[in-house]
C-alpha distance (Angstrom), angle and dihedral (degrees) to the residues before:
residue distance angle dihedral
M1 . . .
T2 3.74 . .
V3 3.74 126.5 .
S4 3.80 90.5 -110.8
T5 3.86 91.6 54.2
V6 3.81 91.7 50.8
S7 3.81 91.0 46.3
A8 3.82 91.3 49.0
R9 3.81 91.5 51.1
R10 3.80 91.9 48.3
L11 3.79 90.8 48.0
A12 3.82 91.1 49.0
A13 3.81 91.7 48.3
A14 3.81 91.7 48.3
S15 3.82 90.6 49.0
L16 3.81 91.8 50.8
A17 3.80 91.4 48.8
A18 3.80 91.5 49.2
A19 3.81 91.1 48.8
A20 3.82 91.0 50.3
L21 3.82 91.3 51.3
L22 3.79 91.8 47.0
G23 3.82 90.9 48.5
A24 3.80 91.9 50.2
A25 3.80 90.6 50.2
A26 3.80 90.5 52.5
L27 3.84 94.0 56.1
P28 3.80 114.8 104.6
A29 3.77 114.5 -100.5
T30 3.79 117.4 -110.7
A31 3.78 121.6 -131.7
A32 3.79 87.9 -101.9
D33 3.82 89.7 55.4
R34 3.82 93.1 48.9
F35 3.81 94.2 42.1
P36 3.81 107.0 28.4
N37 3.84 93.5 179.5
R38 3.81 94.0 51.1
P39 3.81 112.5 109.4
P40 3.81 120.4 -127.8
V41 3.82 88.9 -110.1
E42 3.78 121.0 25.7
I43 3.77 139.4 -179.9
S44 3.79 97.9 -106.9
D45 3.80 100.2 176.6
V46 3.81 141.5 -0.8
Q47 3.80 130.7 -156.6
Y48 3.80 99.6 -168.2
D49 3.82 97.3 158.1
A50 3.80 108.5 57.6
P51 3.81 109.4 -138.6
G52 3.80 116.3 -110.2
H53 3.76 128.2 17.6
D54 3.78 115.1 -9.5
R55 3.77 107.3 -119.1
R56 3.74 134.0 148.9
A57 3.79 90.7 -117.6
N58 3.79 112.9 128.5
H59 3.80 90.4 -120.1
S60 3.82 90.1 59.4
L61 3.81 93.1 42.5
N62 3.80 91.5 55.2
K63 3.80 91.8 53.5
E64 3.81 85.8 67.9
W65 3.82 110.6 78.3
V66 3.79 148.8 143.3
E67 3.80 118.2 -135.7
L68 3.80 121.6 -146.4
K69 3.80 124.6 -163.5
N70 3.80 128.7 -157.6
N71 3.82 105.6 -138.8
T72 3.79 94.9 -171.1
R73 3.80 136.6 83.2
H74 3.82 90.3 -121.2
A75 3.80 132.9 73.6
I76 3.80 113.2 -106.7
N77 3.79 122.6 -150.8
L78 3.80 107.0 -137.9
R79 3.82 94.1 -167.7
G80 3.79 107.7 144.1
W81 3.83 94.1 11.3
T82 3.81 114.6 130.6
L83 3.78 137.1 -148.8
T84 3.82 114.8 -159.3
D85 3.79 139.9 175.4
Q86 3.83 127.6 -143.5
D87 3.81 91.9 -91.0
G88 3.80 91.5 58.3
D89 3.81 97.5 -105.5
R90 3.81 102.9 155.9
Y91 3.78 135.1 -160.8
T92 3.82 115.1 -168.3
F93 3.78 119.4 -160.8
R94 3.77 117.1 -128.0
N95 3.80 119.3 -154.6
Y96 3.82 97.0 -36.8
R97 3.81 122.7 153.6
L98 3.80 115.3 -156.3
A99 3.80 107.8 -151.8
P100 3.81 121.3 -129.5
R101 3.82 112.7 -74.2
A102 3.83 89.2 -4.1
T103 3.79 130.9 131.0
V104 3.78 132.3 -141.3
R105 3.79 127.7 -164.9
V106 3.79 117.3 -141.8
H107 3.82 104.7 -150.4
T108 3.80 122.1 -160.6
G109 3.82 99.3 -136.7
E110 3.77 135.5 58.1
G111 3.78 125.7 -67.2
R112 3.77 147.0 120.1
D113 3.80 114.4 -72.0
T114 3.81 115.8 -119.8
L115 3.80 134.3 172.6
G116 3.81 91.2 -85.7
D117 3.81 103.0 30.9
V118 3.80 134.6 44.8
F119 3.79 126.9 179.7
Q120 3.80 132.0 -139.3
D121 3.84 91.5 -154.4
R122 3.81 93.3 -135.8
N123 3.79 126.2 153.1
R124 3.83 96.1 -148.8
H125 3.80 137.4 47.9
I126 3.79 113.2 -97.3
W127 3.82 106.5 -177.4
D128 3.79 111.4 86.8
N129 3.82 113.6 -130.6
R130 3.81 94.4 -148.4
S131 3.78 102.7 44.4
D132 3.79 135.0 -14.7
T133 3.78 144.0 134.3
A134 3.79 128.2 -131.5
T135 3.81 110.5 -151.9
L136 3.80 124.3 -167.8
R137 3.82 116.7 -159.0
D138 3.79 129.0 -178.0
D139 3.80 124.5 -127.1
H140 3.83 89.8 -84.0
G141 3.81 92.8 55.7
R142 3.83 95.0 -107.3
V143 3.81 115.9 145.4
I144 3.80 107.2 -113.2
D145 3.80 99.3 173.5
R146 3.79 140.2 -10.9
E147 3.81 131.9 -164.0
S148 3.81 121.6 -167.8
W149 3.78 133.4 -175.5
N150 3.78 136.6 178.2
E151 3.78 138.3 -176.7
R152 3.80 94.4 -99.7
R153 3.80 94.6 54.8
H154 3.80 97.6 31.9
H155 3.80 101.2 -145.5
G156 3.75 131.4 -3.8
G157 3.80 100.7 34.8
D158 3.75 106.8 160.1
R159 3.79 121.2 6.9
H160 3.77 118.7 -154.6
H161 3.79 133.8 177.1
G162 3.76 109.5 -165.6
D163 3.77 104.5 -39.1
R164 3.82 94.6 -32.7
H165 3.82 120.2 102.2
H166 3.82 115.7 -130.3
G167 3.78 105.0 -175.8
D168 3.77 132.4 -107.5
R169 3.76 124.1 -32.7
H170 3.79 131.1 -170.3
H171 3.79 122.7 -159.0
G172 3.79 105.3 -151.4
G173 3.76 128.8 -89.9
D174 3.76 130.2 36.4
R175 3.76 116.3 -88.3
H176 3.78 120.1 -157.4
H177 3.76 123.1 -139.4
H178 3.77 125.6 -132.1
G179 3.78 123.7 -142.9
G180 3.82 101.8 -92.1
D181 3.74 131.4 62.3
R182 3.77 92.4 -118.2
H183 3.79 129.5 38.6
């Protein structure tokens, strides 16, 4: 091999490497790239105080929900994941696949599960209007996300991803509180 052949190969290899780096830089950033502390699935919204009169009717129970959002470009199977409140009430996902960038609302009452709504099949409200915490854990029991609220801060109190604190968060609109702790 001559010196010019070796130099040409090195130049070609360097050009290919530079093109690969430039191409990778031009790809759109994923949510994980833009928000490195954001979990793959997060609690994106909570309706803990069902609008209207607080009754144990299924209609009222289903107006109480926690919304989860998939922040990735891949479907995530939530089988074995749990959603709990401070009192230990637990909902465990069956074989449910959350589509990329999609949301699902976990309603308290009874209903037929769909792509966008699943139901805990409970006959009483579980989210405390005054103060509570919704905790999402994966199938290994690791805390993925946590949303807290209390009477002083209305909704959004403490925001946690995993075990890291991420400040306060408010989820639109004022919500009034009724006399009791539970609905």
